[in-house]
gemmi code that builds the backbone of each chain (N, CA, C; Angstrom):
import gemmi

chains = {
    "A": [
        ("MET", (92.702, 52.894, -33.328), (92.110, 53.428, -31.890), (93.006, 53.765, -30.885)),
        ("ALA", (94.206, 52.156, -30.872), (95.019, 52.360, -29.455), (96.120, 53.796, -29.844)),
        ("LYS", (96.210, 53.905, -30.686), (97.087, 55.311, -31.299), (96.728, 56.550, -30.357)),
        ("ASP", (95.542, 56.603, -30.202), (94.877, 57.665, -29.270), (95.515, 57.432, -27.691)),
        ("HIS", (95.969, 56.287, -27.812), (96.151, 56.175, -26.034), (97.451, 55.765, -25.348)),
        ("LYS", (98.222, 56.452, -26.145), (99.781, 55.727, -25.885), (100.078, 55.950, -24.095)),
        ("ASP", (99.283, 56.951, -23.870), (99.324, 57.133, -22.134), (98.846, 55.992, -21.516)),
        ("LYS", (97.880, 55.551, -22.150), (97.165, 54.349, -21.179), (97.715, 53.226, -21.858)),
        ("PRO", (98.494, 52.261, -20.828), (99.066, 50.954, -21.391), (97.818, 50.169, -21.544)),
        ("ASP", (96.881, 50.316, -20.603), (95.568, 49.185, -20.566), (94.859, 48.693, -21.870)),
        ("ASP", (94.919, 50.199, -22.744), (94.138, 49.924, -23.905), (95.193, 49.352, -25.023)),
        ("MET", (96.176, 49.074, -24.639), (97.154, 48.598, -25.658), (96.436, 46.800, -25.859)),
        ("ASN", (95.986, 46.511, -24.999), (95.667, 45.164, -24.760), (94.409, 45.041, -25.741)),
        ("VAL", (94.544, 44.130, -26.443), (93.104, 44.426, -27.624), (91.919, 43.717, -26.601)),
        ("ALA", (92.415, 42.365, -26.125), (91.345, 41.756, -25.865), (90.553, 42.469, -24.327)),
        ("SER", (91.059, 43.079, -23.778), (90.628, 43.674, -22.354), (90.300, 44.908, -22.887)),
        ("ASP", (90.674, 45.461, -23.909), (90.115, 46.804, -24.809), (88.650, 46.440, -25.256)),
        ("ALA", (88.733, 45.340, -26.025), (87.498, 44.901, -26.543), (86.543, 44.701, -25.377)),
        ("ALA", (86.719, 44.054, -24.387), (86.037, 44.108, -23.096), (85.348, 45.482, -22.415)),
        ("SER", (86.312, 46.444, -22.466), (86.127, 47.496, -21.706), (85.929, 49.018, -22.725)),
        ("VAL", (85.158, 48.428, -23.892), (85.304, 49.434, -24.819), (84.231, 50.494, -24.216)),
        ("GLY", (82.932, 50.228, -23.568), (82.199, 50.938, -23.080), (82.902, 51.809, -21.716)),
        ("ASP", (83.181, 51.223, -20.999), (84.058, 51.951, -20.094), (84.975, 52.867, -20.781)),
        ("GLY", (86.354, 52.458, -21.231), (86.974, 53.321, -21.548), (86.471, 54.483, -22.454)),
        ("ARG", (85.354, 54.602, -23.219), (84.822, 55.460, -23.642), (84.082, 56.355, -22.997)),
        ("SER", (83.890, 56.071, -21.952), (82.742, 57.008, -21.060), (83.687, 57.641, -20.525)),
        ("ARG", (85.214, 56.861, -19.915), (85.936, 57.935, -19.155), (86.566, 58.824, -20.071)),
        ("ARG", (86.688, 58.403, -21.278), (87.383, 59.416, -21.888), (86.416, 60.739, -22.534)),
        ("LEU", (85.268, 60.255, -22.701), (83.910, 61.305, -22.596), (84.093, 62.105, -21.288)),
        ("ASP", (84.075, 61.764, -20.159), (84.243, 62.299, -19.075), (85.371, 63.433, -18.841)),
        ("LYS", (86.515, 63.397, -19.529), (87.486, 64.052, -19.693), (86.850, 65.495, -20.128)),
        ("SER", (86.634, 65.469, -21.293), (86.238, 66.846, -22.027), (84.971, 67.183, -21.480)),
        ("VAL", (84.142, 66.413, -20.797), (82.810, 66.665, -20.097), (83.416, 67.475, -19.010)),
        ("GLN", (84.177, 66.934, -18.172), (84.680, 67.353, -17.077), (85.224, 68.898, -17.101)),
        ("THR", (85.933, 68.886, -18.230), (86.635, 69.989, -18.502), (85.556, 71.348, -18.535)),
        ("ALA", (84.513, 70.896, -19.535), (83.434, 71.876, -20.188), (82.618, 72.145, -18.854)),
        ("ILE", (82.195, 71.250, -18.004), (81.418, 71.495, -16.898), (82.215, 72.204, -15.619)),
        ("GLY", (83.383, 72.080, -15.737), (84.204, 72.714, -14.467), (84.353, 74.271, -14.845)),
        ("THR", (84.614, 74.523, -16.437), (84.623, 75.792, -16.649), (83.499, 76.837, -16.416)),
        ("ARG", (82.124, 76.348, -16.852), (80.962, 76.629, -16.739), (80.492, 76.946, -15.357)),
        ("LEU", (80.745, 76.100, -14.545), (80.301, 76.059, -13.231), (81.374, 77.178, -12.587)),
        ("ARG", (82.607, 77.134, -12.742), (83.379, 78.334, -12.142), (83.008, 79.366, -12.077)),
        ("ALA", (82.726, 79.469, -13.837), (82.119, 80.940, -14.394), (81.076, 81.185, -13.494)),
        ("TYR", (80.155, 80.749, -13.200), (78.758, 80.473, -12.517), (79.032, 81.237, -11.301)),
        ("TYR", (79.893, 80.009, -10.611), (80.613, 80.591, -9.176), (81.025, 82.013, -8.854)),
        ("ASP", (81.885, 81.965, -9.672), (82.840, 83.447, -9.637), (82.018, 84.509, -9.701)),
        ("GLU", (80.937, 84.260, -10.526), (80.135, 85.514, -10.808), (79.358, 85.823, -9.705)),
        ("VAL", (79.034, 85.066, -8.742), (78.729, 85.577, -7.626), (79.157, 85.756, -6.366)),
        ("ALA", (80.736, 85.212, -6.522), (81.554, 85.569, -5.534), (82.306, 87.074, -5.857)),
        ("ARG", (82.296, 87.252, -7.003), (82.846, 88.630, -7.251), (81.872, 90.096, -6.937)),
        ("GLU", (80.442, 89.358, -6.765), (79.539, 90.680, -6.090), (80.293, 91.418, -5.182)),
        ("THR", (79.860, 92.758, -4.963), (80.413, 93.289, -3.772), (79.627, 92.630, -2.972)),
        ("ILE", (80.128, 92.488, -1.610), (79.359, 92.130, -0.492), (78.394, 93.025, 0.128)),
        ("PRO", (77.066, 92.598, 0.151), (76.154, 93.436, 0.395), (76.329, 94.007, 2.006)),
        ("ASP", (75.619, 95.116, 2.262), (76.006, 96.033, 3.312), (75.359, 95.179, 4.481)),
        ("ARG", (74.541, 94.316, 4.044), (73.998, 93.542, 5.532), (74.860, 92.776, 6.480)),
        ("PHE", (76.160, 92.563, 5.356), (77.065, 91.486, 6.270), (78.204, 92.419, 6.840)),
        ("VAL", (78.311, 93.655, 6.341), (79.281, 94.621, 7.054), (78.428, 94.883, 8.223)),
        ("GLU", (77.081, 95.224, 8.370), (76.320, 95.659, 9.462), (76.204, 94.238, 10.486)),
        ("LEU", (76.003, 93.184, 10.060), (76.208, 91.934, 10.791), (77.624, 91.912, 11.667)),
        ("LEU", (78.464, 92.004, 10.929), (79.876, 92.116, 11.776), (80.025, 93.022, 12.833)),
        ("LYS", (79.647, 94.257, 12.144), (79.778, 95.331, 13.228), (78.802, 95.242, 14.762)),
        ("GLN", (77.774, 94.488, 14.274), (76.842, 93.848, 15.582), (77.470, 93.166, 16.408)),
        ("LEU", (77.882, 91.843, 15.646), (78.712, 90.949, 16.270), (79.807, 91.408, 17.204)),
        ("ASP", (80.428, 92.178, 16.571), (81.848, 92.938, 17.160), (81.555, 93.941, 18.407)),
        ("SER", (80.395, 94.765, 18.257), (79.791, 95.334, 19.435), (79.485, 94.764, 20.538)),
        ("LYS", (78.474, 93.243, 19.955), (78.192, 92.363, 21.349), (79.540, 91.799, 22.007)),
        ("ASP", (80.417, 91.730, 21.189), (81.567, 91.138, 21.794), (82.337, 92.048, 22.780)),
        ("THR", (82.562, 93.325, 22.335), (83.260, 94.171, 23.365), (82.355, 94.591, 24.296)),
        ("GLY", (81.165, 94.904, 23.899), (80.279, 95.894, 24.975), (79.315, 94.798, 25.895)),
        ("GLY", (78.843, 93.851, 25.126), (77.880, 92.975, 26.055), (77.967, 92.613, 27.539)),
        ("LYS", (79.087, 91.605, 27.519), (79.504, 90.992, 29.170), (80.292, 91.491, 30.058)),
        ("ALA", (80.979, 92.641, 29.361), (82.415, 93.094, 29.669), (82.191, 93.976, 31.092)),
    ],
    "B": [
        ("MET", (85.617, 84.199, 25.087), (86.884, 84.667, 25.032), (86.361, 85.522, 23.864)),
        ("LYS", (87.182, 86.614, 23.722), (86.838, 87.308, 22.531), (87.563, 86.756, 20.991)),
        ("VAL", (86.804, 87.290, 19.831), (87.018, 86.790, 18.881), (88.385, 87.456, 17.990)),
        ("SER", (89.175, 86.530, 17.590), (90.446, 87.241, 17.455), (90.270, 87.959, 15.943)),
        ("ASP", (91.120, 89.127, 15.849), (91.247, 89.537, 14.699), (91.388, 88.643, 13.450)),
        ("GLU", (92.510, 87.798, 13.620), (92.471, 86.803, 12.677), (91.120, 85.776, 12.203)),
        ("PHE", (90.684, 85.918, 13.150), (89.489, 84.918, 12.780), (88.372, 85.862, 11.968)),
        ("ARG", (88.053, 87.178, 12.932), (87.137, 87.834, 12.086), (87.923, 88.123, 10.610)),
        ("ASP", (89.013, 88.459, 10.508), (89.369, 88.839, 8.847), (89.208, 87.583, 8.341)),
        ("GLY", (89.027, 86.352, 8.759), (88.920, 85.489, 7.853), (87.577, 84.756, 7.620)),
        ("LEU", (86.542, 85.590, 8.413), (85.127, 85.149, 8.070), (84.551, 86.361, 7.109)),
        ("ILE", (85.385, 87.509, 7.319), (85.175, 88.744, 6.095), (85.440, 87.847, 4.535)),
        ("GLU", (86.760, 87.305, 4.877), (87.661, 86.781, 3.553), (86.676, 86.032, 2.861)),
        ("ALA", (85.792, 85.160, 3.619), (85.006, 83.937, 3.231), (83.897, 84.386, 2.671)),
        ("ILE", (83.148, 85.370, 2.788), (82.221, 86.026, 2.408), (81.400, 85.832, 1.404)),
        ("PRO", (82.303, 86.113, 0.105), (82.293, 85.910, -1.410), (81.899, 84.409, -1.759)),
        ("SER", (82.681, 83.716, -1.187), (82.651, 82.370, -1.586), (81.553, 81.946, -0.682)),
        ("LEU", (81.369, 81.907, 0.558), (80.220, 81.613, 0.999), (78.900, 81.829, 0.486)),
        ("ARG", (78.897, 82.764, -0.330), (77.487, 83.584, -1.014), (77.436, 82.936, -2.416)),
        ("ALA", (78.388, 82.766, -2.631), (78.311, 81.653, -4.039), (78.413, 80.291, -3.633)),
        ("PHE", (78.829, 79.722, -2.892), (78.423, 78.374, -1.931), (76.978, 78.024, -1.970)),
        ("ALA", (76.636, 79.197, -0.992), (75.116, 78.856, -0.855), (74.039, 79.166, -1.615)),
        ("PHE", (74.667, 80.416, -2.712), (73.564, 80.366, -3.958), (73.323, 79.072, -5.018)),
        ("SER", (74.481, 78.437, -5.031), (74.753, 77.272, -5.734), (73.795, 76.305, -5.190)),
        ("LEU", (73.627, 76.262, -3.764), (72.887, 75.422, -3.324), (71.375, 75.451, -3.192)),
        ("ILE", (71.235, 76.438, -3.254), (69.755, 77.307, -2.952), (69.296, 77.743, -4.138)),
        ("GLY", (69.593, 78.212, -5.065), (69.555, 79.036, -6.213), (68.605, 80.011, -6.218)),
        ("ARG", (68.479, 80.652, -4.973), (67.801, 82.109, -4.912), (68.791, 83.232, -3.782)),
        ("PRO", (68.785, 84.444, -4.555), (69.985, 84.985, -3.965), (69.516, 85.361, -2.482)),
        ("ASP", (68.166, 85.726, -2.017), (67.751, 86.522, -1.099), (68.009, 84.983, 0.032)),
        ("ARG", (67.640, 83.973, -0.208), (67.996, 82.767, 0.636), (69.217, 82.394, 0.906)),
        ("ALA", (69.787, 82.638, -0.085), (71.303, 82.307, -0.022), (71.900, 83.234, 0.831)),
        ("ASP", (71.640, 84.373, 0.739), (72.178, 85.548, 1.924), (71.726, 84.903, 3.615)),
        ("ASP", (70.487, 84.903, 3.591), (69.795, 84.702, 4.600), (70.724, 83.243, 5.501)),
        ("LEU", (71.221, 82.472, 4.734), (71.872, 81.183, 4.986), (73.571, 81.321, 5.137)),
        ("VAL", (74.240, 82.526, 4.591), (75.405, 83.062, 5.029), (75.207, 83.869, 6.031)),
        ("GLN", (74.351, 84.513, 6.440), (74.102, 85.214, 7.519), (74.239, 84.389, 8.914)),
        ("GLU", (73.195, 83.474, 8.725), (73.142, 82.214, 9.740), (74.660, 81.841, 9.728)),
        ("THR", (75.229, 81.642, 9.094), (76.610, 80.737, 9.208), (77.551, 81.501, 10.026)),
        ("LEU", (77.769, 83.006, 9.517), (78.555, 83.944, 10.158), (78.191, 84.042, 11.584)),
        ("THR", (76.777, 83.961, 11.765), (76.441, 84.081, 13.130), (76.901, 82.889, 14.334)),
        ("LYS", (76.564, 81.603, 13.531), (76.835, 80.641, 14.192), (78.360, 80.286, 14.399)),
        ("ALA", (79.504, 80.646, 13.305), (80.578, 80.809, 13.368), (81.506, 81.724, 14.432)),
        ("TRP", (80.515, 82.728, 14.406), (80.954, 83.840, 15.285), (80.553, 83.467, 17.021)),
        ("ALA", (79.693, 82.647, 17.060), (79.365, 82.231, 18.496), (80.212, 80.872, 18.736)),
        ("HIS", (80.598, 80.173, 18.120), (81.222, 79.063, 18.007), (82.824, 78.870, 17.816)),
        ("HIS", (83.310, 80.183, 18.130), (84.660, 80.397, 17.167), (85.712, 79.777, 18.061)),
        ("GLN", (85.397, 79.314, 19.215), (86.529, 78.511, 20.161), (86.501, 76.818, 19.817)),
        ("SER", (85.168, 76.411, 18.910), (85.396, 75.035, 18.396), (86.163, 75.275, 17.274)),
        ("PHE", (86.598, 76.481, 16.761), (87.630, 76.257, 15.577), (89.114, 75.956, 16.067)),
        ("THR", (89.549, 75.388, 15.055), (91.004, 74.667, 15.519), (92.139, 75.208, 14.724)),
        ("PRO", (92.613, 76.405, 15.487), (93.385, 77.605, 14.715), (94.684, 76.726, 13.817)),
        ("GLY", (94.942, 77.103, 12.439), (95.676, 76.212, 11.953), (95.097, 75.293, 10.911)),
        ("THR", (93.592, 75.154, 11.107), (93.220, 73.962, 9.976), (92.627, 75.299, 9.108)),
        ("LYS", (91.843, 74.839, 8.041), (91.194, 75.424, 6.908), (90.051, 76.329, 7.689)),
        ("LEU", (90.093, 77.399, 7.677), (88.693, 78.006, 8.224), (87.585, 78.253, 7.234)),
        ("LYS", (88.074, 78.067, 5.687), (86.958, 78.142, 4.700), (86.164, 76.615, 4.990)),
        ("ALA", (86.882, 75.561, 4.626), (86.355, 74.329, 5.220), (85.399, 74.084, 6.445)),
        ("TRP", (86.052, 74.837, 7.457), (85.154, 74.723, 8.656), (83.613, 75.663, 8.343)),
        ("LEU", (83.769, 76.720, 7.394), (82.717, 77.334, 7.768), (81.599, 77.169, 6.706)),
        ("TYR", (82.244, 76.146, 5.508), (81.380, 75.554, 4.378), (80.885, 74.274, 5.198)),
        ("THR", (81.128, 73.900, 6.129), (80.458, 72.546, 7.066), (79.484, 73.046, 7.890)),
        ("ILE", (79.414, 74.539, 8.086), (78.477, 75.057, 9.132), (77.350, 75.551, 8.340)),
        ("LEU", (77.731, 75.881, 7.150), (76.846, 76.584, 6.056), (76.102, 75.383, 5.708)),
        ("ARG", (76.641, 73.964, 5.651), (76.135, 73.307, 4.656), (75.052, 72.579, 5.626)),
        ("ASN", (75.561, 72.350, 6.866), (74.898, 71.911, 8.214), (73.503, 72.815, 8.391)),
        ("GLU", (73.583, 73.861, 8.233), (72.588, 75.028, 8.669), (71.688, 74.678, 7.036)),
        ("PHE", (72.121, 74.658, 5.837), (71.185, 74.557, 5.251), (70.470, 73.253, 5.197)),
        ("TYR", (70.815, 72.034, 5.448), (70.182, 70.667, 5.737), (69.184, 70.809, 7.139)),
        ("SER", (69.571, 71.622, 8.008), (68.817, 71.507, 8.971), (67.217, 72.780, 8.279)),
        ("GLN", (67.922, 73.635, 8.047), (66.303, 74.428, 7.427), (65.703, 73.545, 6.605)),
        ("MET", (66.474, 72.706, 5.809), (65.499, 71.748, 4.756), (64.714, 70.677, 5.843)),
        ("ARG", (65.603, 70.263, 6.540), (64.388, 69.613, 7.183), (63.137, 70.072, 8.201)),
        ("LYS", (63.631, 71.492, 8.793), (62.499, 72.112, 9.282), (61.131, 72.575, 8.321)),
        ("LYS", (61.562, 73.205, 7.222), (60.830, 73.373, 6.152), (59.936, 72.475, 5.279)),
        ("GLY", (60.887, 71.287, 5.529), (60.079, 70.181, 4.748), (59.804, 70.486, 3.233)),
        ("ARG", (58.869, 70.459, 3.098), (58.081, 70.278, 1.830), (58.364, 71.565, 0.856)),
        ("GLU", (58.454, 72.755, 1.809), (58.324, 73.853, 0.877), (59.781, 73.960, 0.486)),
        ("VAL", (60.755, 73.153, 0.733), (62.175, 73.589, 0.340), (62.319, 72.545, -0.791)),
        ("GLU", (61.780, 71.140, -0.784), (61.640, 70.163, -1.834), (61.443, 70.543, -3.260)),
        ("ASP", (60.717, 71.788, -3.222), (60.357, 71.994, -4.431), (61.709, 73.252, -5.003)),
        ("VAL", (62.758, 72.476, -5.207), (63.899, 73.347, -5.791), (63.757, 73.476, -6.934)),
        ("ASP", (62.974, 72.900, -7.806), (62.794, 73.029, -9.032), (62.043, 74.554, -9.076)),
        ("GLY", (61.179, 74.403, -8.517), (60.461, 75.887, -8.621), (61.031, 76.967, -7.871)),
        ("ALA", (61.912, 76.767, -6.968), (62.702, 77.844, -6.396), (63.661, 78.609, -7.357)),
        ("TYR", (64.164, 77.546, -7.932), (65.001, 77.686, -9.088), (64.266, 78.636, -10.327)),
        ("SER", (63.446, 78.469, -10.514), (62.885, 79.112, -11.650), (62.309, 80.607, -10.927)),
        ("ARG", (61.642, 80.668, -10.055), (61.081, 81.639, -9.368), (62.530, 82.656, -9.235)),
        ("ASN", (63.586, 82.373, -9.017), (64.331, 83.230, -8.610), (64.940, 83.887, -9.788)),
        ("LEU", (64.838, 83.374, -11.173), (65.141, 83.866, -12.492), (64.487, 85.007, -12.646)),
        ("ALA", (62.959, 84.898, -11.967), (62.114, 86.255, -12.185), (62.389, 87.224, -11.429)),
        ("VAL", (62.695, 87.086, -10.032), (63.449, 87.888, -9.086), (64.515, 88.946, -9.427)),
        ("HIS", (65.830, 87.832, -9.660), (66.560, 88.874, -10.010), (67.464, 88.591, -11.427)),
        ("PRO", (66.833, 89.246, -12.180), (67.157, 89.043, -13.748), (68.440, 89.699, -13.953)),
        ("GLU", (68.771, 90.725, -13.017), (69.999, 91.498, -13.243), (71.272, 90.564, -12.657)),
        ("GLN", (70.836, 90.144, -11.464), (72.143, 89.501, -10.912), (72.585, 88.252, -12.014)),
        ("LEU", (71.366, 87.377, -12.434), (71.677, 86.251, -13.389), (71.654, 86.981, -14.739)),
        ("GLY", (72.498, 87.709, -14.824), (72.586, 88.476, -16.211), (72.407, 87.672, -17.489)),
        ("HIS", (73.417, 86.846, -17.930), (73.634, 86.029, -19.198), (72.892, 84.682, -19.003)),
        ("LEU", (72.623, 84.253, -20.008), (71.841, 82.821, -20.581), (72.520, 81.759, -19.757)),
        ("ASP", (73.932, 81.672, -19.505), (74.573, 81.000, -18.709), (74.448, 80.888, -17.474)),
        ("MET", (73.960, 81.923, -16.854), (74.126, 81.798, -15.560), (72.244, 81.063, -15.410)),
        ("ASN", (71.352, 81.608, -16.085), (70.473, 81.003, -15.853), (69.871, 79.206, -16.064)),
        ("ASP", (70.748, 78.589, -17.182), (71.046, 77.592, -17.715), (71.529, 76.998, -16.573)),
        ("MET", (72.565, 77.243, -15.927), (73.312, 76.455, -15.183), (72.520, 76.554, -13.617)),
        ("ASN", (72.097, 77.494, -13.294), (71.044, 77.548, -12.210), (70.133, 76.331, -12.106)),
        ("ARG", (69.656, 76.747, -13.014), (68.226, 75.723, -13.425), (69.214, 74.069, -13.661)),
        ("ALA", (70.027, 73.835, -14.199), (70.497, 72.761, -14.396), (71.059, 72.001, -13.135)),
        ("LEU", (71.627, 72.915, -12.290), (71.760, 72.454, -10.560), (70.644, 72.272, -9.725)),
        ("GLY", (69.247, 73.038, -10.009), (68.359, 72.685, -9.354), (67.771, 71.436, -9.673)),
        ("LYS", (68.187, 70.840, -10.829), (67.552, 69.245, -11.141), (68.471, 68.340, -10.658)),
        ("LEU", (69.528, 68.655, -9.930), (70.321, 67.942, -9.236), (69.641, 67.335, -7.867)),
        ("ALA", (70.224, 66.074, -7.457), (69.517, 65.281, -6.211), (70.710, 66.456, -5.192)),
        ("ALA", (70.240, 66.915, -4.003), (70.897, 67.651, -3.409), (72.628, 67.252, -2.753)),
        ("ASP", (72.207, 65.815, -2.607), (73.807, 65.429, -2.132), (74.872, 65.515, -3.598)),
        ("GLN", (74.123, 65.129, -4.683), (75.050, 65.392, -5.774), (75.774, 66.607, -6.568)),
        ("ARG", (74.435, 67.643, -6.143), (74.952, 69.040, -6.298), (75.975, 69.769, -5.480)),
        ("GLU", (75.758, 69.480, -4.285), (76.771, 69.942, -2.988), (78.069, 69.525, -3.182)),
        ("ALA", (78.013, 67.682, -3.699), (79.761, 67.350, -3.805), (80.241, 68.030, -5.333)),
        ("LEU", (79.550, 68.150, -6.306), (79.878, 68.818, -7.505), (80.476, 70.270, -7.195)),
        ("ILE", (79.605, 71.061, -6.478), (80.207, 72.354, -6.121), (81.539, 72.543, -5.370)),
        ("LEU", (81.154, 71.569, -4.215), (82.291, 71.689, -3.562), (83.699, 71.297, -4.651)),
        ("VAL", (84.102, 70.382, -5.020), (84.919, 69.762, -5.711), (85.176, 70.691, -7.257)),
        ("ALA", (84.228, 70.935, -7.697), (84.419, 71.391, -9.228), (84.473, 72.621, -9.348)),
        ("ALA", (83.885, 73.582, -8.027), (83.742, 75.277, -8.062), (84.433, 75.648, -6.864)),
        ("SER", (84.212, 75.017, -5.765), (84.917, 75.747, -4.514), (86.222, 75.228, -4.564)),
        ("GLY", (86.755, 74.172, -5.217), (88.158, 73.984, -5.288), (88.737, 73.327, -4.167)),
        ("PHE", (87.619, 72.366, -3.547), (88.299, 71.729, -2.387), (88.524, 70.110, -3.206)),
        ("SER", (89.403, 69.447, -2.258), (90.061, 68.169, -2.760), (88.861, 67.242, -2.467)),
        ("TYR", (88.649, 66.157, -2.948), (88.036, 64.869, -2.698), (87.722, 64.775, -1.199)),
        ("GLU", (88.792, 64.716, -0.809), (88.972, 64.556, 0.810), (88.354, 65.627, 1.371)),
        ("GLU", (88.757, 66.382, 1.443), (87.853, 67.602, 2.111), (86.799, 68.196, 1.845)),
        ("ALA", (86.158, 67.409, 0.835), (84.677, 67.614, 0.474), (83.979, 66.516, 1.162)),
        ("ALA", (84.725, 65.562, 1.468), (84.417, 64.245, 2.107), (84.026, 64.652, 3.708)),
        ("GLU", (84.914, 65.253, 4.098), (84.930, 65.567, 5.505), (83.876, 66.431, 5.754)),
        ("ILE", (83.554, 67.499, 4.453), (82.765, 68.703, 4.742), (81.370, 68.003, 4.949)),
        ("CYS", (81.193, 66.974, 4.061), (79.782, 66.306, 4.004), (79.548, 65.406, 4.708)),
        ("GLY", (80.553, 64.598, 5.681), (80.414, 63.378, 6.462), (80.615, 62.160, 5.898)),
        ("VAL", (80.801, 62.201, 4.724), (80.728, 60.677, 3.893), (82.513, 60.402, 3.282)),
        ("ALA", (82.332, 58.878, 3.116), (83.524, 58.717, 2.418), (84.117, 59.089, 1.019)),
        ("VAL", (85.233, 59.232, 0.863), (85.677, 59.693, -0.078), (85.021, 59.163, -1.517)),
        ("GLY", (85.108, 57.904, -1.633), (84.816, 57.201, -2.614), (82.907, 57.819, -2.987)),
        ("THR", (82.335, 57.899, -1.647), (80.889, 58.516, -1.959), (80.801, 59.423, -2.940)),
        ("ILE", (81.756, 60.773, -2.213), (82.028, 62.080, -3.082), (82.289, 61.976, -4.568)),
        ("LYS", (83.257, 61.068, -4.724), (83.590, 60.518, -6.004), (82.534, 60.528, -6.915)),
        ("SER", (81.681, 59.076, -6.397), (80.592, 58.519, -7.392), (79.363, 59.997, -7.140)),
        ("ARG", (79.239, 60.709, -6.316), (78.198, 61.594, -6.530), (78.906, 62.658, -7.631)),
        ("VAL", (80.176, 63.189, -7.381), (80.289, 64.161, -8.422), (80.497, 63.636, -9.660)),
        ("ASN", (80.718, 62.558, -9.869), (80.658, 61.617, -11.044), (79.287, 61.662, -12.062)),
        ("ARG", (78.569, 61.425, -11.026), (76.578, 61.213, -11.668), (76.366, 62.668, -11.538)),
        ("ALA", (76.594, 63.413, -10.773), (76.346, 65.047, -10.965), (76.652, 65.653, -12.232)),
        ("ARG", (78.061, 65.380, -12.662), (78.847, 66.037, -13.955), (78.291, 65.382, -15.266)),
        ("ASN", (77.474, 64.206, -14.829), (77.133, 63.447, -16.182), (75.752, 63.869, -16.526)),
        ("ARG", (74.922, 63.932, -15.119), (73.406, 64.440, -15.508), (73.511, 65.785, -15.556)),
        ("LEU", (74.719, 66.957, -15.378), (74.732, 68.478, -15.701), (75.102, 68.532, -17.211)),
        ("ALA", (75.795, 67.653, -17.741), (76.386, 67.621, -18.973), (75.318, 67.397, -20.060)),
        ("GLU", (74.441, 66.481, -19.417), (73.041, 66.035, -20.029), (72.024, 67.086, -20.090)),
        ("THR", (72.075, 67.722, -18.848), (71.173, 69.071, -19.191), (71.395, 69.769, -19.952)),
        ("LEU", (72.768, 70.499, -19.803), (73.210, 71.587, -20.629), (73.316, 71.182, -22.079)),
        ("GLY", (73.411, 69.877, -22.530), (73.969, 69.342, -23.594), (75.292, 69.571, -23.839)),
        ("VAL", (75.956, 69.323, -22.905), (77.517, 69.686, -23.085), (77.984, 68.471, -24.077)),
        ("ALA", (77.544, 67.369, -23.589), (78.196, 66.386, -24.345), (77.072, 65.259, -24.716)),
        ("GLY", (77.021, 64.688, -25.766), (75.942, 63.591, -25.777), (76.789, 62.602, -26.629)),
        ("GLU", (75.978, 61.612, -27.559), (76.680, 60.827, -28.307), (77.556, 60.850, -29.335)),
        ("THR", (77.279, 62.181, -29.599), (78.350, 62.652, -30.924), (79.776, 62.936, -30.620)),
        ("ASP", (79.873, 63.073, -29.098), (81.143, 63.256, -28.562), (81.791, 62.107, -28.890)),
        ("TYR", (81.589, 60.884, -29.009), (82.150, 59.922, -29.022), (83.444, 59.502, -30.213)),
        ("GLY", (82.888, 59.719, -31.449), (84.252, 60.048, -32.371), (84.421, 61.147, -33.020)),
        ("PRO", (85.175, 60.896, -34.127), (85.706, 62.023, -34.603), (84.567, 62.901, -35.189)),
        ("ASP", (83.569, 62.316, -35.620), (82.566, 63.042, -35.916), (81.954, 64.295, -34.879)),
        ("ALA", (82.086, 64.446, -34.185), (82.015, 65.425, -32.830), (82.613, 66.460, -33.316)),
        ("THR", (83.922, 66.435, -33.813), (84.574, 67.417, -34.227), (83.715, 68.634, -35.292)),
        ("SER", (83.182, 67.497, -36.311), (82.584, 68.005, -37.561), (81.296, 68.593, -37.391)),
        ("GLU", (80.411, 67.764, -36.541), (79.283, 68.277, -35.991), (79.345, 69.494, -35.349)),
        ("ALA", (80.515, 69.657, -34.175), (80.454, 70.717, -33.592), (80.764, 72.072, -34.841)),
        ("ALA", (81.609, 72.077, -35.607), (81.851, 72.885, -36.479), (80.950, 73.417, -37.207)),
        ("ILE", (79.743, 72.305, -37.416), (78.580, 72.845, -38.205), (77.912, 73.392, -37.658)),
        ("ALA", (77.573, 73.144, -36.477), (76.574, 73.933, -35.306), (77.061, 75.236, -35.179)),
        ("HIS", (78.643, 75.535, -35.333), (79.008, 76.458, -34.999), (78.927, 77.496, -36.234)),
        ("THR", (78.928, 76.836, -37.324), (78.350, 77.661, -38.458), (77.304, 77.856, -38.577)),
        ("VAL", (76.278, 77.183, -38.185), (74.808, 77.445, -38.169), (74.258, 78.469, -37.408)),
        ("LEU", (75.445, 78.164, -36.134), (74.624, 79.046, -34.918), (75.017, 80.961, -35.366)),
        ("HIS", (76.536, 80.892, -35.997), (76.612, 82.074, -36.225), (76.608, 82.866, -37.794)),
        ("LYS", (75.763, 82.180, -38.266), (75.481, 82.651, -39.555), (74.808, 84.253, -39.591)),
    ],
}
model = gemmi.Model(1)
for chain_id, residues in chains.items():
    chain = gemmi.Chain(chain_id)
    for i, (resn, *xyz) in enumerate(residues, 1):
        res = gemmi.Residue()
        res.name, res.seqid = resn, gemmi.SeqId(i, " ")
        for name, pos in zip(("N", "CA", "C"), xyz):
            atom = gemmi.Atom()
            atom.name, atom.element = name, gemmi.Element(name[0])
            atom.pos, atom.b_iso = gemmi.Position(*pos), 0.0
            res.add_atom(atom)
        chain.add_residue(res)
    model.add_chain(chain)
structure = gemmi.Structure()
structure.add_model(model)
structure.setup_entities()
């Protein structure tokens, strides 16, 4: 098992490995889960972000602009 | 004082990502865009309190987030029905949530506690650092980290991204089997 973790010196210590098996595993699990979740979450997010900006926002900015220049001047 | 062109351009540039943030918080396109509209209006009105040179995006996200929670407080019970809101949304805008992944993710996000959901989105989707997310939410970095962690686990559970089988070498073979079965 330790062979899989050459980059993690903690795991070379058998005693602490035995004590923290659950912990170590959940951390490893997290890595793959993180990647999977991250990819899907970003795809979801980007799908909305890629949409054309609705006209209402173009209108809104025009409105704010005209208030700014016209309004109290 | 007039709003600078730079500020104005910054707002426009941020709209797509603000929409995505709002949508992932609320799960409904109509309400999400209302929230973005509120955010832009507030930002415009308070442009003088923005410190040039700092991240405009983070500033805008903070406004959007505050607006979201103040609306939630005002509407109280109505907005607590997040799950319902998420499923209603699916019926209203099937074309926007074209494929199954969108629906799944939307529903899964709806099942998260609001504080966990926002932490996860900020860090994993919006591209903020833990520190920036902590600042946006007004909590400690450690709090954000643990919220993100819990949110990830919950999401993984709901979406079936990882289960007990992911622990050992069996996960690979099981995944292969599942793959074969699904693509028969």
